[in-house]
TIKE-661472 format. One line per 2 residues: number of its first residue (from 1); their letters; for each residue z, y, x of C-alpha. Coordinates in steps of 0.2 Angstrom, whole numbers, m for minus. Example, Ala and Ser with C-alpha at 12.3 -4.5 7.8 and 13.67 -1.06 7.14 Angstrom:
REM TIKE-661472
1 = AS = 39,m22,62 | 36,m5,68
This chain:
REM TIKE-661472
1 = MP = 4,m51,m22 | 20,m60,m27
3 = EV = 27,m52,m12 | 24,m36,m16
5 = LS = 29,m37,m33 | 46,m42,m25
7 = YT = 46,m27,m14 | 43,m16,m29
9 = RA = 57,m25,m39 | 71,m23,m23
11 = LG = 65,m3,m21 | 72,m1,m41
13 = DQ = 77,16,m43 | 73,21,m26
15 = AA = 53,19,m27 | 50,36,m21
17 = LI = 56,32,m4 | 40,25,2
19 = AD = 31,41,m2 | 42,48,12
21 = EN = 30,51,27 | 44,50,40
23 = LQ = 50,34,33 | 33,27,34
25 = AS = 31,33,53 | 48,25,57
27 = MR = 42,8,49 | 25,7,59
29 = DL = 35,12,74 | 46,m3,72
31 = LE = 31,m15,67 | 21,m8,83
33 = RA = 37,m11,95 | 43,m27,87
35 = PL = 61,m26,95 | 70,m44,94
37 = VF = 86,m34,87 | 85,m19,77
39 = SL = 92,m12,60 | 82,m5,46
41 = PS = 81,14,42 | 96,18,32
43 = PL = 87,20,15 | 80,3,18
45 = GL = 95,m7,21 | 99,m8,3
47 = VF = 81,m13,m1 | 83,m27,9
49 = RR = 98,m33,3 | 92,m32,m14
51 = YR = 76,m42,m10 | 86,m55,m2
53 = QQ = 98,m55,m17 | 82,m58,m29
55 = DF = 76,m72,m16 | 94,m81,m18
57 = AR = 95,m79,m37 | 77,m87,m38
59 = YI = 83,m102,m28 | 99,m104,m38
61 = KL = 89,m103,m53 | 77,m116,m47
63 = GA = 85,m126,m33 | 102,m127,m37
65 = PA = 100,m141,m50 | 90,m150,m39
67 = AV = 103,m148,m23 | 117,m154,m34
69 = VL = 105,m170,m39 | 100,m173,m21
71 = AV = 119,m172,m15 | 124,m184,m29
73 = LM = 110,m195,m22 | 116,m194,m4
75 = IA = 133,m197,m8 | 127,m212,m18
77 = MV = 115,m219,m3 | 131,m216,9
79 = DF = 143,m225,m2 | 130,m239,m4
81 = CF = 127,m240,16 | 144,m238,22
83 = KM = 154,m247,8 | 163,m256,22
85 = AI = 168,m241,32 | 174,m231,16
87 = QG = 189,m241,11 | 208,m241,9
89 = WQ = 216,m223,12 | 200,m218,22
91 = GR = 190,m220,8 | 201,m210,m3
93 = IW = 201,m196,10 | 183,m197,10
95 = WH = 181,m195,m10 | 194,m182,m11
97 = TV = 185,m172,2 | 168,m176,m8
99 = LF = 174,m173,m26 | 184,m156,m20
101 = DV = 167,m148,m10 | 154,m154,m24
103 = GL = 166,m148,m38 | 168,m131,m29
105 = LI = 148,m129,m30 | 147,m134,m47
107 = LV = 161,m122,m51 | 153,m108,m42
109 = WP = 134,m111,m47 | 137,m105,m66
111 = GF = 144,m89,m58 | 129,m85,m48
113 = LF = 118,m88,m64 | 127,m77,m76
115 = SS = 137,m64,m65 | 128,m49,m58
117 = LM = 144,m44,m49 | 143,m62,m39
119 = RR = 124,m60,m33 | 127,m43,m29
121 = HY = 140,m49,m17 | 133,m65,m14
123 = PK = 133,m66,6 | 153,m63,5
125 = VV = 154,m76,m9 | 142,m90,m1
127 = GS = 150,m86,17 | 168,m89,9
129 = LV = 161,m105,1 | 154,m112,17
131 = AV = 170,m108,28 | 180,m118,16
133 = IM = 169,m132,14 | 167,m131,33
135 = AS = 185,m131,36 | 189,m145,22
137 = LL = 175,m156,32 | 183,m154,49
139 = HT = 201,m156,42 | 196,m173,34
141 = TS = 187,m178,52 | 201,m175,60
143 = ML = 212,m184,49 | 201,m199,50
145 = GD = 201,m202,68 | 189,m212,77
147 = SR = 180,m220,62 | 163,m223,52
149 = TA = 168,m210,40 | 174,m197,52
151 = QL = 156,m197,59 | 149,m195,43
153 = LS = 159,m181,37 | 154,m172,55
155 = YA = 137,m175,52 | 139,m166,35
157 = SV = 147,m152,45 | 131,m151,56
159 = FL = 121,m152,42 | 130,m138,33
161 = IL = 128,m126,48 | 110,m128,48
163 = IS = 108,m127,29 | 119,m110,30
165 = GS = 108,m104,45 | 92,m106,35
167 = AL = 93,m108,17 | 107,m98,10
169 = RL = 98,m80,14 | 114,m76,25
171 = SL = 113,m63,37 | 116,m67,55
173 = RA = 133,m59,54 | 139,m66,38
175 = FI = 133,m84,45 | 143,m82,61
177 = YA = 159,m74,51 | 157,m90,38
179 = NL = 155,m104,51 | 169,m97,63
181 = AG = 180,m94,49 | 178,m113,44
183 = VM = 179,m119,61 | 196,m107,65
185 = MA = 203,m113,49 | 200,m132,53
187 = VL = 206,m128,71 | 224,m120,64
189 = WG = 226,m133,51 | 224,m146,65
191 = HI = 238,m137,74 | 250,m139,60
193 = EP = 245,m160,58 | 241,m171,70
195 = VD = 222,m171,76 | 210,m186,82
197 = PD = 209,m183,102 | 190,m181,100
199 = FP = 192,m167,89 | 191,m153,102
201 = MM = 175,m161,108 | 167,m162,90
203 = VF = 171,m143,88 | 162,m140,104
205 = YL = 146,m149,97 | 148,m138,81
207 = LV = 148,m123,90 | 134,m127,98
209 = SM = 124,m133,82 | 131,m113,77
211 = LV = 121,m108,90 | 106,m117,84
213 = GG = 108,m112,65 | 112,m94,71
215 = FI = 95,m93,81 | 86,m99,66
217 = CW = 96,m86,55 | 92,m73,66
219 = LM = 73,m77,67 | 70,m78,48
221 = ER = 79,m62,46 | 69,m53,59
223 = QE = 54,m60,52 | 59,m56,35
225 = KF = 63,m37,40 | 46,m37,47
227 = NL = 38,m44,30 | 47,m31,21
229 = LQ = 41,m16,31 | 24,m24,30
231 = GL = 24,m26,12 | 30,m9,8
233 = LL = 18,0,19 | 6,m10,10
235 = LA = 14,m3,m7 | 13,14,0
237 = ES = m4,12,3 | m7,6,m13
239 = DE = 2,20,m22 | m8,33,m11
241 = RQ = m24,25,m17 | m21,26,m34
243 = RL = m16,43,m33 | m31,48,m25
245 = NR = m42,38,m37 | m32,47,m52
247 = QL = m36,63,m45 | m54,60,m42
249 = AE = m55,54,m60 | m45,69,m65
251 = LA = m59,80,m54 | m74,72,m61
253 = SR = m67,74,m79 | m64,94,m77
255 = DA = m75,110,m76 | m71,117,m59
257 = LT = m73,135,m66 | m62,135,m82
259 = GL = m51,119,m79 | m56,112,m96
261 = AN = m63,96,m99 | m80,96,m94
263 = RR = m97,88,m102 | m95,71,m95
265 = RF = m76,70,m102 | m82,77,m119
267 = DE = m95,64,m121 | m85,49,m117
269 = AI = m69,57,m128 | m81,60,m142
271 = AL = m89,41,m142 | m71,36,m141
273 = EW = m65,45,m156 | m80,40,m166
275 = ER = m76,23,m165 | m58,24,m167
277 = QG = m58,37,m182 | m71,24,m189
279 = RD = m60,9,m189 | m47,21,m198
281 = KQ = m59,31,m210 | m53,46,m203
283 = PI = m63,62,m203 | m69,71,m185
285 = TL = m72,89,m185 | m81,98,m169
287 = LL = m82,115,m166 | m95,122,m155
289 = VD = m89,141,m147 | m103,151,m140
291 = VD = m99,167,m131 | m110,180,m139
293 = HF = m122,191,m128 | m114,183,m113
295 = KK = m131,185,m101 | m129,202,m104
297 = YN = m111,203,m101 | m116,194,m84
299 = DF = m129,209,m81 | m118,223,m85
301 = YG = m104,218,m76 | m108,205,m63
303 = HV = m107,185,m61 | m88,187,m54
305 = AG = m82,197,m69 | m93,183,m80
307 = DA = m84,169,m72 | m67,179,m76
309 = CL = m71,180,m94 | m76,162,m95
311 = RE = m58,157,m90 | m50,169,m102
313 = VA = m61,163,m116 | m57,145,m110
315 = RV = m38,147,m109 | m38,156,m127
317 = LQ = m48,140,m134 | m35,128,m125
319 = NA = m21,138,m133 | m29,137,m150
321 = LN = m24,120,m151 | m9,113,m157
323 = RP = m9,93,m154 | m11,83,m138
325 = AD = m25,73,m146 | m36,88,m149
327 = LA = m49,91,m132 | m56,108,m126
329 = CR = m72,106,m116 | m84,117,m108
331 = YG = m100,112,m116 | m112,120,m105
333 = GE = m114,137,m99 | m106,150,m111
335 = EF = m103,136,m123 | m86,127,m128
337 = AL = m84,113,m138 | m66,108,m148
339 = LL = m65,91,m153 | m52,87,m168
341 = PA = m50,69,m171 | m41,64,m188
343 = TP = m45,82,m194 | m53,87,m211
345 = AQ = m64,101,m212 | m51,113,m219
347 = GG = m42,110,m204 | m58,114,m192
349 = ED = m58,130,m202 | m41,133,m199
351 = VA = m44,132,m180 | m60,142,m181
353 = DR = m50,157,m188 | m37,156,m176
355 = VM = m49,156,m161 | m60,172,m168
357 = KL = m43,179,m170 | m36,176,m154
359 = ID = m52,182,m144 | m53,196,m153
361 = EL = m35,200,m149 | m39,197,m131
363 = AL = m51,212,m132 | m61,209,m115
365 = EH = m71,225,m114 | m91,222,m118
367 = QA = m100,238,m118 | m118,229,m116
369 = SP = m114,218,m132 | m124,226,m150
371 = TA = m110,216,m159 | m94,223,m154
373 = AW = m86,235,m139 | m76,218,m133
375 = VT = m81,199,m130 | m83,191,m147
377 = VS = m89,172,m150 | m99,161,m162
379 = IG = m93,147,m170 | m101,132,m178
381 = VA = m91,119,m187 | m95,102,m194
383 = CI = m84,88,m200 | m89,69,m203
385 = VP = m81,54,m207 | m88,41,m194
387 = SA = m97,26,m202 | m109,12,m196
389 = QI = m122,21,m205 | m119,38,m195
391 = DV = m123,41,m177 | m112,52,m167
393 = SV = m128,64,m165 | m126,69,m182
395 = LL = m110,77,m181 | m116,87,m164
397 = MN = m132,92,m173 | m124,98,m187
399 = AD = m111,109,m177 | m126,114,m168
401 = QA = m135,119,m183 | m120,129,m190
403 = LY = m119,139,m173 | m137,144,m175
405 = HV = m134,149,m192 | m119,161,m186
407 = KE = m131,168,m172 | m145,171,m184
409 = HG = m134,181,m197 | m126,193,m185
411 = RH = m114,183,m174 | m95,186,m172
413 = AW = m91,173,m187 | m89,154,m190
415 = FR = m99,143,m202 | m97,125,m208
417 = AC = m111,114,m209 | m111,103,m225
419 = H = m115,84,m222
C-alpha cells in the first residue's frame, strides 16, 4: 500500500516507536473513541508533521506547475471577460496586485523544491504567504471601492481561504493564524488609508468563509490523523507478522537440542551451495562427524547426560568453523555435518584436525568407550568441484564412505575420500 510506505518514510529514525505496546494501545483507544478534537500521542506528533510535509512536497513537485498554468489561464479569462471593467487606474491596481501575488508564488515555489529547511517549516512559510496575499487582495479591494474589479478580488479572497483550508496541508491552527493575520493586516491598512464603506461587510463575509474553510481544514486534519493511526497499526501488525514468520523459519531450521542447523536446513544449504559453487567452479568440502560409541555413553550415563554431551560436541563444532559461510548441522542422532563452501580438500583436512583437537581437549569422560577414556569423534571428509555430470549425492556418499572407513579402522580419526 502506498499509504503504508508513506507512513514508513514519515517514521524515519523513529520506526521503533510502532513496536511500543503502550503506544499501540493509545492509538487503538483513540480510534475506538474517535473524539472530535484530540492530540496525537507526543511521539506521533512529529511523525504526523513529517507525513504532511511529504504530502506537501509531493503536491509542490506535481501540482505547483499546473497551479501556475491554471492561475495564468484564469487571469487571462478574467481579463478577457471583464476587459471593460479593468481599465484606467483600476486596471493598473488590478494588474499590480495580480503580478505581485503570482510573482510571490513563483519566487517561493523553487524554495520548496530545493530547500529542505523551507519544506520542514512549510506551515509557517505557507501561512505567511497566505496572510500576505490575503492582505494584498483585501487592501486592493478596499481601494477599488464599488466596482466589478473589487468584486473579482473579493471572490479571489474567498477562493484563497477555501484553498488554504483544503489543499495546502495546513493545520487548523496555522489556517486560522494565516487568514486572521491577512484580514487584520488589511483592516489595519484600511485605518491608514480611506476604504470603501462596504469593506467591513466584505470582511464579515470573509470571516464566514473562514469558518467554512476552518471546518474543512479541521475535518481533513482529523481524518488524516485517524488514517495515520490506522496505517501505523497496520504497519506494526505487518512488522510483528514478519518477526513471527522469521522466528518460525528459524525454529523450522534449527535443531532443538543442539541449536545447530537441522537436517532440513542442511539439505537446503547443500543444494544451494552445489549450484552456486558449480557456477563459480569452486570446490565444496563436507565433513561428517560421528560421536564414537554414543549408544554406550547413553546406556552408561543416561539420556540426560547424553543430551548434554551432544550439546557440548555441537558447541565445539560451531567454534571450529571460522567463516560465516560455513555451516554446522546436526545430521541425525549423534552424527553431525560441516559444510564448507569454496573450500579445497586441504581446508577440510585442517578443519578435521581442529575438530579432533578441540574434542580431545574437551575431555568429556566416557568410561564405556573401548576407544578412549573420553568422548571422541570419527570424521569422514569429502571434497568435490560440482558440475552438471556429478550429483550432490556423490559428495554425501563419499563423505559417508570415508566415515565408514574410519569406523572400520579403529575410530578416533579422520579420513578423506578420493574422488
